[in-house]
TORPA-4810 file (N, C-alpha, C, O; in nm, 3 decimals):
<nodes>
NODE_1_0.084_-0.119_0.000_0.000_0.000_0.000_0.088_0.124_0.000_0.182_0.132_0.079_M
NODE_2_0.060_0.219_-0.086_0.137_0.343_-0.089_0.088_0.436_0.021_-0.024_0.422_0.070_S
NODE_3_0.172_0.530_0.060_0.137_0.626_0.163_0.044_0.733_0.104_0.062_0.777_-0.010_C
NODE_4_-0.054_0.775_0.183_-0.150_0.875_0.138_-0.163_0.987_0.240_-0.119_0.974_0.355_R
NODE_5_-0.222_1.096_0.198_-0.236_1.215_0.281_-0.365_1.210_0.363_-0.472_1.178_0.311_L
NODE_6_-0.352_1.244_0.490_-0.463_1.249_0.584_-0.466_1.392_0.637_-0.389_1.428_0.726_Y
NODE_7_-0.555_1.474_0.584_-0.560_1.615_0.622_-0.633_1.633_0.754_-0.732_1.565_0.782_L
NODE_8_-0.582_1.726_0.835_-0.648_1.766_0.959_-0.679_1.915_0.949_-0.592_1.994_0.912_I
NODE_9_-0.801_1.952_0.983_-0.839_2.092_0.970_-0.760_2.179_1.067_-0.712_2.131_1.170_T
NODE_10_-0.747_2.308_1.035_-0.686_2.399_1.131_-0.774_2.418_1.253_-0.892_2.384_1.252_P
NODE_11_-0.714_2.473_1.359_-0.787_2.487_1.486_-0.900_2.588_1.476_-1.002_2.574_1.543_A
NODE_12_-0.882_2.688_1.393_-0.985_2.791_1.375_-1.028_2.795_1.229_-0.946_2.812_1.139_N
NODE_13_-1.158_2.779_1.207_-1.211_2.772_1.071_-1.306_2.888_1.048_-1.401_2.909_1.124_I
NODE_14_-1.281_2.962_0.943_-1.367_3.073_0.905_-1.451_3.029_0.786_-1.408_3.033_0.671_D
NODE_15_-1.574_2.986_0.817_-1.666_2.946_0.710_-1.730_3.072_0.651_-1.752_3.167_0.726_L
NODE_16_-1.760_3.076_0.521_-1.740_2.971_0.420_-1.607_2.983_0.346_-1.581_2.906_0.254_P
NODE_17_-1.521_3.079_0.387_-1.393_3.095_0.316_-1.312_2.966_0.320_-1.252_2.928_0.220_A
NODE_18_-1.311_2.899_0.435_-1.234_2.775_0.444_-1.292_2.668_0.353_-1.218_2.587_0.297_F
NODE_19_-1.424_2.665_0.339_-1.486_2.564_0.253_-1.433_2.574_0.111_-1.405_2.472_0.048_A
NODE_20_-1.418_2.694_0.061_-1.366_2.712_-0.074_-1.219_2.672_-0.081_-1.175_2.611_-0.178_E
NODE_21_-1.143_2.706_0.024_-1.003_2.666_0.032_-0.991_2.514_0.033_-0.902_2.457_-0.031_Q
NODE_22_-1.080_2.450_0.106_-1.080_2.304_0.112_-1.110_2.244_-0.025_-1.042_2.149_-0.066_L
NODE_23_-1.209_2.297_-0.095_-1.241_2.245_-0.228_-1.118_2.247_-0.318_-1.087_2.149_-0.386_R
NODE_24_-1.049_2.360_-0.318_-0.931_2.372_-0.405_-0.822_2.274_-0.362_-0.754_2.216_-0.447_R
NODE_25_-0.804_2.257_-0.232_-0.702_2.165_-0.183_-0.732_2.021_-0.222_-0.644_1.948_-0.267_A
NODE_26_-0.858_1.980_-0.206_-0.894_1.842_-0.238_-0.889_1.815_-0.388_-0.864_1.702_-0.430_L
NODE_27_-0.913_1.917_-0.467_-0.904_1.901_-0.612_-0.760_1.895_-0.661_-0.735_1.858_-0.776_D
NODE_28_-0.665_1.930_-0.576_-0.526_1.945_-0.620_-0.446_1.816_-0.618_-0.338_1.810_-0.676_A
NODE_29_-0.498_1.711_-0.553_-0.420_1.588_-0.546_-0.491_1.480_-0.469_-0.612_1.489_-0.445_G
NODE_30_-0.417_1.378_-0.431_-0.474_1.261_-0.365_-0.481_1.283_-0.214_-0.377_1.297_-0.149_D
NODE_31_-0.601_1.285_-0.160_-0.624_1.296_-0.015_-0.714_1.181_0.026_-0.820_1.160_-0.033_V
NODE_32_-0.672_1.106_0.127_-0.750_0.990_0.171_-0.859_1.030_0.268_-0.972_0.982_0.259_A
NODE_33_-0.825_1.118_0.364_-0.916_1.149_0.474_-0.903_1.295_0.514_-0.800_1.359_0.494_S
NODE_34_-1.012_1.345_0.570_-1.012_1.479_0.630_-1.067_1.466_0.771_-1.180_1.419_0.791_L
NODE_35_-0.987_1.507_0.868_-1.032_1.503_1.007_-1.072_1.644_1.052_-0.993_1.738_1.043_Q
NODE_36_-1.195_1.656_1.099_-1.240_1.781_1.157_-1.199_1.783_1.303_-1.248_1.705_1.385_L
NODE_37_-1.107_1.873_1.336_-1.056_1.882_1.473_-1.077_2.025_1.524_-0.998_2.115_1.495_R
NODE_38_-1.183_2.042_1.599_-1.214_2.171_1.660_-1.212_2.155_1.811_-1.277_2.066_1.865_L
NODE_39_-1.137_2.240_1.878_-1.127_2.234_2.023_-1.195_2.355_2.085_-1.195_2.464_2.028_K
NODE_40_-1.254_2.334_2.201_-1.312_2.444_2.280_-1.419_2.520_2.203_-1.426_2.643_2.209_D
NODE_41_-1.501_2.447_2.130_-1.615_2.508_2.061_-1.741_2.432_2.099_-1.734_2.321_2.151_V
NODE_42_-1.855_2.492_2.072_-1.982_2.428_2.106_-2.013_2.313_2.011_-1.961_2.305_1.900_S
NODE_43_-2.098_2.225_2.058_-2.143_2.116_1.971_-2.212_2.171_1.847_-2.197_2.115_1.738_D
NODE_44_-2.287_2.279_1.864_-2.355_2.336_1.748_-2.257_2.388_1.644_-2.284_2.380_1.524_D
NODE_45_-2.144_2.441_1.689_-2.044_2.487_1.592_-1.983_2.369_1.518_-1.957_2.377_1.398_E
NODE_46_-1.959_2.260_1.589_-1.910_2.139_1.523_-2.012_2.091_1.421_-1.976_2.052_1.310_I
NODE_47_-2.140_2.093_1.459_-2.245_2.050_1.366_-2.248_2.138_1.241_-2.256_2.087_1.129_R
NODE_48_-2.242_2.269_1.261_-2.247_2.361_1.147_-2.127_2.340_1.054_-2.140_2.339_0.932_R
NODE_49_-2.011_2.324_1.115_-1.890_2.308_1.034_-1.893_2.177_0.958_-1.860_2.172_0.840_T
NODE_50_-1.932_2.070_1.026_-1.940_1.940_0.960_-2.041_1.942_0.846_-2.018_1.882_0.741_A
NODE_51_-2.153_2.009_0.867_-2.258_2.013_0.764_-2.207_2.078_0.636_-2.252_2.044_0.527_A
NODE_52_-2.113_2.172_0.649_-2.060_2.238_0.530_-1.943_2.161_0.470_-1.931_2.153_0.347_M
NODE_53_-1.858_2.103_0.555_-1.734_2.044_0.504_-1.750_1.897_0.464_-1.683_1.852_0.371_L
NODE_54_-1.836_1.823_0.533_-1.846_1.680_0.503_-1.890_1.654_0.358_-1.831_1.568_0.293_M
NODE_55_-1.989_1.724_0.304_-2.025_1.699_0.164_-1.912_1.730_0.067_-1.896_1.661_-0.034_P
NODE_56_-1.833_1.832_0.096_-1.720_1.866_0.009_-1.621_1.751_0.005_-1.576_1.710_-0.101_I
NODE_57_-1.588_1.698_0.124_-1.495_1.586_0.130_-1.550_1.463_0.060_-1.481_1.401_-0.021_A
NODE_58_-1.673_1.430_0.090_-1.729_1.306_0.037_-1.747_1.311_-0.114_-1.735_1.208_-0.181_Q
NODE_59_-1.777_1.428_-0.168_-1.787_1.440_-0.314_-1.654_1.411_-0.383_-1.650_1.371_-0.499_R
NODE_60_-1.545_1.432_-0.309_-1.411_1.406_-0.364_-1.361_1.266_-0.328_-1.246_1.233_-0.355_C
NODE_61_-1.448_1.184_-0.268_-1.406_1.051_-0.227_-1.314_1.049_-0.107_-1.236_0.955_-0.089_G
NODE_62_-1.322_1.154_-0.025_-1.236_1.169_0.092_-1.318_1.134_0.216_-1.425_1.190_0.237_V
NODE_63_-1.268_1.043_0.298_-1.337_1.005_0.421_-1.338_1.122_0.519_-1.235_1.185_0.541_A
NODE_64_-1.454_1.149_0.577_-1.468_1.259_0.672_-1.471_1.202_0.813_-1.560_1.125_0.848_F
NODE_65_-1.372_1.240_0.893_-1.352_1.184_1.027_-1.364_1.295_1.130_-1.305_1.402_1.113_V
NODE_66_-1.438_1.271_1.236_-1.451_1.369_1.344_-1.356_1.332_1.458_-1.342_1.215_1.493_L
NODE_67_-1.291_1.432_1.514_-1.198_1.409_1.624_-1.271_1.404_1.759_-1.360_1.485_1.785_N
NODE_68_-1.233_1.311_1.842_-1.267_1.308_1.985_-1.409_1.264_2.021_-1.429_1.214_2.132_D
NODE_69_-1.507_1.279_1.934_-1.647_1.272_1.975_-1.725_1.162_1.903_-1.793_1.190_1.803_R
NODE_70_-1.717_1.039_1.951_-1.796_0.933_1.888_-1.946_0.961_1.889_-2.017_0.923_1.796_P
NODE_71_-1.995_1.029_1.994_-2.138_1.058_2.001_-2.182_1.150_1.888_-2.284_1.125_1.823_D
NODE_72_-2.106_1.257_1.865_-2.141_1.348_1.756_-2.113_1.285_1.620_-2.188_1.307_1.525_L
NODE_73_-2.007_1.206_1.611_-1.978_1.138_1.484_-2.095_1.048_1.444_-2.133_1.042_1.327_A
NODE_74_-2.151_0.977_1.542_-2.268_0.892_1.516_-2.386_0.977_1.473_-2.455_0.945_1.375_H
NODE_75_-2.411_1.086_1.546_-2.525_1.172_1.515_-2.515_1.232_1.375_-2.614_1.239_1.302_E
NODE_76_-2.394_1.274_1.339_-2.374_1.344_1.212_-2.356_1.248_1.094_-2.362_1.291_0.978_L
NODE_77_-2.335_1.121_1.123_-2.316_1.025_1.015_-2.183_1.039_0.944_-2.174_1.017_0.823_G
NODE_78_-2.079_1.076_1.018_-1.947_1.089_0.957_-1.894_0.952_0.915_-1.944_0.848_0.959_T
NODE_79_-1.791_0.953_0.832_-1.731_0.827_0.788_-1.650_0.761_0.898_-1.623_0.641_0.892_D
NODE_80_-1.612_0.840_0.998_-1.532_0.782_1.104_-1.513_0.878_1.219_-1.560_0.992_1.217_G
NODE_81_-1.441_0.829_1.321_-1.405_0.909_1.438_-1.262_0.875_1.476_-1.217_0.762_1.460_V
NODE_82_-1.193_0.975_1.527_-1.058_0.953_1.579_-1.059_0.983_1.728_-1.103_1.090_1.770_H
NODE_83_-1.012_0.887_1.808_-1.014_0.906_1.953_-0.872_0.903_2.008_-0.785_0.830_1.960_I
NODE_84_-0.852_0.984_2.112_-0.728_0.982_2.187_-0.740_0.887_2.304_-0.843_0.824_2.325_G
NODE_85_-0.633_0.877_2.381_-0.632_0.786_2.494_-0.723_0.835_2.608_-0.756_0.758_2.698_Q
NODE_86_-0.764_0.962_2.604_-0.849_1.017_2.709_-0.995_1.031_2.664_-1.076_1.090_2.735_E
NODE_87_-1.028_0.979_2.549_-1.161_1.000_2.492_-1.256_0.884_2.516_-1.353_0.866_2.442_D
NODE_88_-1.229_0.806_2.620_-1.317_0.695_2.651_-1.270_0.565_2.588_-1.182_0.566_2.502_G
NODE_89_-1.327_0.454_2.631_-1.283_0.324_2.581_-1.314_0.302_2.433_-1.413_0.354_2.380_P
NODE_90_-1.228_0.225_2.370_-1.247_0.196_2.228_-1.383_0.132_2.202_-1.448_0.162_2.102_F
NODE_91_-1.425_0.044_2.292_-1.550_-0.028_2.270_-1.670_0.064_2.256_-1.762_0.036_2.179_G
NODE_92_-1.670_0.174_2.331_-1.782_0.268_2.321_-1.780_0.340_2.187_-1.884_0.365_2.127_L
NODE_93_-1.659_0.374_2.140_-1.648_0.438_2.009_-1.694_0.344_1.899_-1.765_0.386_1.808_A
NODE_94_-1.655_0.219_1.906_-1.697_0.122_1.805_-1.848_0.101_1.810_-1.914_0.090_1.706_R
NODE_95_-1.902_0.095_1.931_-2.047_0.077_1.943_-2.122_0.195_1.882_-2.226_0.177_1.818_A
NODE_96_-2.068_0.316_1.900_-2.133_0.435_1.845_-2.126_0.436_1.692_-2.221_0.476_1.625_A
NODE_97_-2.013_0.392_1.638_-1.990_0.403_1.494_-2.039_0.281_1.417_-2.064_0.291_1.297_M
NODE_98_-2.052_0.168_1.484_-2.089_0.046_1.414_-1.969_-0.020_1.350_-1.858_0.035_1.354_G
NODE_99_-1.989_-0.136_1.290_-1.876_-0.214_1.239_-1.818_-0.163_1.108_-1.706_-0.200_1.072_P
NODE_100_-1.891_-0.080_1.036_-1.850_-0.046_0.900_-1.787_0.091_0.885_-1.743_0.128_0.776_D
NODE_101_-1.783_0.168_0.994_-1.722_0.300_0.985_-1.589_0.303_1.059_-1.560_0.214_1.140_R
NODE_102_-1.511_0.404_1.032_-1.372_0.409_1.075_-1.362_0.451_1.222_-1.428_0.546_1.265_I
NODE_103_-1.280_0.380_1.297_-1.239_0.425_1.430_-1.087_0.418_1.436_-1.028_0.310_1.428_V
NODE_104_-1.024_0.535_1.449_-0.879_0.543_1.461_-0.840_0.585_1.601_-0.918_0.651_1.670_G
NODE_105_-0.720_0.547_1.643_-0.678_0.566_1.781_-0.539_0.627_1.788_-0.446_0.579_1.722_V
NODE_106_-0.524_0.731_1.868_-0.393_0.788_1.899_-0.317_0.694_1.990_-0.369_0.649_2.092_T
NODE_107_-0.193_0.664_1.954_-0.112_0.573_2.036_0.022_0.635_2.074_0.110_0.567_2.128_C
NODE_108_0.039_0.764_2.047_0.159_0.838_2.087_0.285_0.769_2.034_0.300_0.752_1.913_H
NODE_109_0.375_0.728_2.124_0.496_0.657_2.082_0.500_0.517_2.142_0.608_0.461_2.164_N
NODE_110_0.382_0.462_2.169_0.372_0.337_2.245_0.338_0.218_2.155_0.230_0.212_2.095_S
NODE_111_0.429_0.124_2.147_0.400_0.000_2.075_0.287_-0.076_2.144_0.202_-0.136_2.079_R
NODE_112_0.288_-0.073_2.277_0.186_-0.144_2.354_0.047_-0.090_2.324_-0.046_-0.167_2.300_H
NODE_113_0.033_0.043_2.326_-0.098_0.101_2.296_-0.141_0.070_2.153_-0.259_0.046_2.127_L
NODE_114_-0.045_0.069_2.061_-0.077_0.037_1.923_-0.129_-0.105_1.909_-0.230_-0.128_1.841_G
NODE_115_-0.062_-0.200_1.972_-0.106_-0.339_1.964_-0.242_-0.357_2.030_-0.328_-0.428_1.978_V
NODE_116_-0.260_-0.291_2.144_-0.391_-0.298_2.212_-0.503_-0.248_2.122_-0.608_-0.311_2.110_E
NODE_117_-0.480_-0.134_2.057_-0.582_-0.076_1.970_-0.610_-0.168_1.851_-0.726_-0.189_1.815_A
NODE_118_-0.505_-0.221_1.792_-0.522_-0.310_1.677_-0.600_-0.435_1.717_-0.689_-0.479_1.644_A
NODE_119_-0.566_-0.491_1.832_-0.635_-0.612_1.876_-0.781_-0.584_1.910_-0.866_-0.672_1.899_E
NODE_120_-0.811_-0.460_1.953_-0.949_-0.424_1.985_-1.032_-0.402_1.860_-1.155_-0.403_1.866_A
NODE_121_-0.965_-0.383_1.745_-1.038_-0.365_1.619_-1.026_-0.228_1.558_-1.108_-0.192_1.473_G
NODE_122_-0.925_-0.150_1.598_-0.906_-0.018_1.538_-0.880_-0.031_1.388_-0.817_-0.127_1.343_A
NODE_123_-0.930_0.066_1.313_-0.908_0.066_1.169_-0.772_0.126_1.133_-0.718_0.098_1.026_D
NODE_124_-0.717_0.208_1.221_-0.580_0.256_1.208_-0.531_0.302_1.344_-0.611_0.331_1.433_Y
NODE_125_-0.400_0.308_1.359_-0.338_0.365_1.479_-0.252_0.483_1.435_-0.196_0.483_1.325_V
NODE_126_-0.242_0.582_1.521_-0.164_0.701_1.490_-0.049_0.715_1.588_-0.069_0.711_1.709_A
NODE_127_0.072_0.731_1.535_0.191_0.751_1.617_0.245_0.892_1.596_0.235_0.948_1.486_F
NODE_128_0.303_0.949_1.700_0.365_1.081_1.691_0.371_1.145_1.829_0.329_1.084_1.927_G
NODE_129_0.423_1.264_1.838_0.458_1.353_1.729_0.602_1.327_1.683_0.692_1.308_1.764_A
NODE_130_0.621_1.328_1.550_0.753_1.303_1.495_0.839_1.428_1.488_0.962_1.419_1.491_F
NODE_131_0.775_1.544_1.479_0.848_1.670_1.471_0.778_1.773_1.559_0.661_1.755_1.594_F
NODE_132_0.848_1.880_1.596_0.782_1.985_1.674_0.661_2.040_1.599_0.663_2.056_1.477_P
NODE_133_0.556_2.068_1.675_0.434_2.117_1.613_0.369_2.222_1.700_0.368_2.210_1.823_T
NODE_134_0.316_2.325_1.637_0.242_2.428_1.710_0.092_2.405_1.703_0.015_2.479_1.765_A
NODE_135_0.049_2.302_1.628_-0.094_2.277_1.612_-0.157_2.235_1.744_-0.266_2.279_1.779_T
NODE_136_-0.087_2.149_1.818_-0.133_2.109_1.951_-0.010_2.070_2.032_0.096_2.041_1.976_K
NODE_137_-0.025_2.068_2.163_0.085_2.029_2.249_0.097_1.877_2.250_0.010_1.809_2.305_Q
NODE_138_0.203_1.822_2.190_0.211_1.676_2.185_0.241_1.616_2.322_0.316_1.674_2.401_P
NODE_139_0.182_1.501_2.349_0.206_1.432_2.475_0.329_1.344_2.469_0.378_1.298_2.572_K
NODE_140_0.379_1.320_2.349_0.495_1.233_2.334_0.565_1.266_2.202_0.505_1.325_2.112_A
NODE_141_0.690_1.226_2.193_0.763_1.235_2.067_0.795_1.093_2.021_0.817_1.004_2.103_T
NODE_142_0.797_1.074_1.891_0.818_0.941_1.834_0.929_0.946_1.730_0.959_1.052_1.674_A
NODE_143_0.990_0.831_1.707_1.095_0.817_1.607_1.043_0.731_1.492_0.956_0.646_1.513_E
NODE_144_1.095_0.751_1.371_1.048_0.672_1.256_1.059_0.521_1.276_0.987_0.446_1.211_P
NODE_145_1.145_0.477_1.364_1.163_0.333_1.386_1.032_0.265_1.426_1.010_0.148_1.392_E
NODE_146_0.945_0.336_1.498_0.819_0.273_1.539_0.732_0.241_1.418_0.658_0.143_1.418_I
NODE_147_0.740_0.324_1.314_0.665_0.298_1.190_0.722_0.176_1.119_0.648_0.093_1.065_L
NODE_148_0.855_0.166_1.119_0.920_0.052_1.053_0.882_-0.078_1.124_0.846_-0.177_1.061_R
NODE_149_0.889_-0.075_1.256_0.853_-0.193_1.337_0.708_-0.232_1.311_0.677_-0.349_1.290_W
NODE_150_0.619_-0.133_1.313_0.477_-0.160_1.295_0.449_-0.219_1.157_0.378_-0.319_1.144_W
NODE_151_0.505_-0.158_1.055_0.473_-0.200_0.919_0.526_-0.340_0.889_0.471_-0.410_0.803_S
NODE_152_0.630_-0.381_0.959_0.684_-0.516_0.938_0.604_-0.624_1.008_0.605_-0.740_0.967_E
NODE_153_0.532_-0.586_1.116_0.465_-0.686_1.199_0.314_-0.685_1.190_0.251_-0.788_1.213_L
NODE_154_0.254_-0.571_1.156_0.110_-0.555_1.169_0.045_-0.525_1.034_0.109_-0.473_0.943_M
NODE_155_-0.082_-0.559_1.024_-0.156_-0.530_0.901_-0.246_-0.406_0.916_-0.285_-0.347_0.816_V
NODE_156_-0.277_-0.367_1.038_-0.358_-0.246_1.060_-0.276_-0.125_1.017_-0.160_-0.113_1.057_V
NODE_157_-0.332_-0.035_0.936_-0.255_0.080_0.888_-0.210_0.172_1.002_-0.275_0.181_1.106_P
NODE_158_-0.097_0.240_0.977_-0.046_0.336_1.075_-0.038_0.475_1.013_-0.004_0.492_0.896_C
NODE_159_-0.070_0.573_1.097_-0.069_0.713_1.059_0.045_0.782_1.134_0.058_0.766_1.255_V
NODE_160_0.126_0.857_1.062_0.229_0.940_1.125_0.175_1.081_1.141_0.113_1.135_1.048_A
NODE_161_0.197_1.142_1.258_0.141_1.274_1.285_0.241_1.358_1.363_0.324_1.306_1.436_I
NODE_162_0.230_1.488_1.345_0.309_1.579_1.427_0.414_1.656_1.352_0.524_1.605_1.330_G
NODE_163_0.381_1.780_1.312_0.479_1.868_1.252_0.528_1.827_1.115_0.638_1.866_1.075_G
NODE_164_0.449_1.750_1.042_0.494_1.696_0.913_0.478_1.801_0.803_0.373_1.865_0.791_I
NODE_165_0.583_1.817_0.725_0.584_1.909_0.612_0.639_1.837_0.490_0.688_1.724_0.499_T
NODE_166_0.631_1.904_0.376_0.691_1.849_0.254_0.838_1.819_0.278_0.890_1.718_0.231_I
NODE_167_0.905_1.907_0.350_1.050_1.898_0.365_1.095_1.783_0.454_1.203_1.728_0.434_E
NODE_168_1.012_1.744_0.552_1.059_1.641_0.646_0.985_1.508_0.636_1.010_1.417_0.715_N
NODE_169_0.894_1.495_0.539_0.806_1.379_0.534_0.872_1.251_0.484_0.833_1.141_0.524_A
NODE_170_0.971_1.263_0.398_1.022_1.144_0.329_1.068_1.033_0.424_1.036_0.917_0.398_R
NODE_171_1.141_1.061_0.533_1.183_0.951_0.621_1.065_0.873_0.681_1.077_0.754_0.708_P
NODE_172_0.952_0.939_0.701_0.835_0.870_0.755_0.773_0.778_0.651_0.727_0.669_0.682_L
NODE_173_0.772_0.824_0.527_0.723_0.741_0.418_0.812_0.618_0.401_0.764_0.506_0.388_V
NODE_174_0.943_0.642_0.403_1.037_0.532_0.385_1.033_0.434_0.501_1.063_0.316_0.484_E
NODE_175_0.994_0.482_0.620_0.985_0.395_0.737_0.860_0.308_0.735_0.851_0.211_0.810_A
NODE_176_0.763_0.342_0.650_0.646_0.255_0.637_0.513_0.315_0.676_0.415_0.242_0.688_G
NODE_177_0.506_0.448_0.695_0.376_0.509_0.727_0.277_0.483_0.613_0.311_0.496_0.495_A
NODE_178_0.156_0.447_0.649_0.050_0.430_0.549_-0.018_0.562_0.517_-0.066_0.583_0.406_D
NODE_179_-0.020_0.651_0.615_-0.080_0.784_0.598_0.007_0.887_0.668_0.068_0.857_0.771_F
NODE_180_0.012_1.007_0.613_0.073_1.122_0.680_-0.039_1.217_0.720_-0.111_1.268_0.634_L
NODE_181_-0.054_1.241_0.850_-0.153_1.336_0.899_-0.090_1.474_0.904_0.009_1.496_0.975_A
NODE_182_-0.146_1.566_0.829_-0.085_1.697_0.811_-0.189_1.806_0.834_-0.301_1.797_0.783_V
NODE_183_-0.152_1.907_0.911_-0.239_2.022_0.930_-0.167_2.148_0.882_-0.188_2.192_0.769_S
NODE_184_-0.083_2.207_0.967_-0.016_2.332_0.930_0.069_2.317_0.805_0.085_2.412_0.729_A
NODE_185_0.125_2.198_0.784_0.208_2.175_0.666_0.133_2.192_0.535_0.196_2.209_0.430_G
NODE_186_0.001_2.189_0.540_-0.082_2.218_0.423_-0.144_2.357_0.434_-0.127_2.439_0.344_V
NODE_187_-0.215_2.382_0.544_-0.293_2.507_0.552_-0.204_2.631_0.562_-0.246_2.740_0.523_W
NODE_188_-0.082_2.616_0.615_0.008_2.730_0.628_0.123_2.725_0.527_0.223_2.796_0.543_Q
NODE_189_0.110_2.643_0.425_0.213_2.636_0.323_0.226_2.772_0.254_0.126_2.835_0.222_H
NODE_190_0.350_2.818_0.233_0.368_2.953_0.178_0.305_2.974_0.041_0.271_3.087_0.005_P
NODE_191_0.288_2.867_-0.036_0.226_2.880_-0.168_0.078_2.844_-0.166_0.013_2.840_-0.271_E
NODE_192_0.025_2.816_-0.048_-0.116_2.786_-0.035_-0.144_2.637_-0.022_-0.061_2.554_-0.062_G
NODE_193_-0.261_2.601_0.033_-0.294_2.461_0.056_-0.297_2.375_-0.070_-0.251_2.260_-0.067_P
NODE_194_-0.350_2.426_-0.180_-0.356_2.345_-0.302_-0.216_2.308_-0.349_-0.192_2.195_-0.391_A
NODE_195_-0.124_2.404_-0.343_0.015_2.376_-0.381_0.076_2.270_-0.289_0.152_2.184_-0.334_A
NODE_196_0.042_2.277_-0.161_0.095_2.179_-0.067_0.043_2.039_-0.098_0.119_1.943_-0.096_A
NODE_197_-0.088_2.028_-0.127_-0.144_1.897_-0.160_-0.081_1.842_-0.288_-0.051_1.723_-0.296_V
NODE_198_-0.060_1.929_-0.388_0.008_1.883_-0.510_0.147_1.829_-0.477_0.188_1.726_-0.529_R
NODE_199_0.219_1.901_-0.391_0.355_1.859_-0.357_0.355_1.729_-0.280_0.437_1.641_-0.307_A
NODE_200_0.264_1.714_-0.185_0.255_1.587_-0.111_0.217_1.472_-0.204_0.271_1.362_-0.192_F
NODE_201_0.125_1.498_-0.296_0.085_1.394_-0.390_0.206_1.349_-0.474_0.223_1.230_-0.500_T
NODE_202_0.287_1.444_-0.516_0.406_1.409_-0.591_0.505_1.328_-0.508_0.570_1.237_-0.559_G
NODE_203_0.515_1.362_-0.380_0.607_1.291_-0.291_0.561_1.148_-0.263_0.642_1.056_-0.252_L
NODE_204_0.429_1.131_-0.251_0.376_1.004_-0.204_0.341_0.905_-0.314_0.310_0.789_-0.286_L
NODE_205_0.346_0.950_-0.442_0.308_0.858_-0.550_0.430_0.822_-0.633_0.419_0.746_-0.729_T
</nodes>
């Protein structure tokens, strides 16, 4: 399996300007998933944002994943949910989403957490942060070796996350990442998000 891009939304979204930016970015290259990650906002704001962005993603064949909230993901009918280690047990997330939708799990730099998540039925595990990031305060730092170890032993896909840019991504791809989760590396790219997606697509194909 080749490595693909997993976009994460910026922390602050100005609708509808961001919706148009997203359309251009998704049209620019290969994107597997879009994670809506909004912190410290109301449920209604999450609902409004998802209602605008989810159709854009799905029209492009991009899976729409909600961060942290299996309950809202179920309500909104998203393609999946991503949970951290503090977001409740995996079983509750799976029960909310059902067997056919995506449940991904943050595993930081822990092989043990990764194996636990995979054995519980996670659709992917996420390791990181691999590089310094201002998007969120990482709870752990990870080395590419964990991706190499995982890809040699496990069939569940792994996502690399944390400070990933065009310039530093290649070692993670070579180590065996199935997906690169990128936020600022796309949305804050000096030539714009569409140019960033084109560049990542060129790197990953």
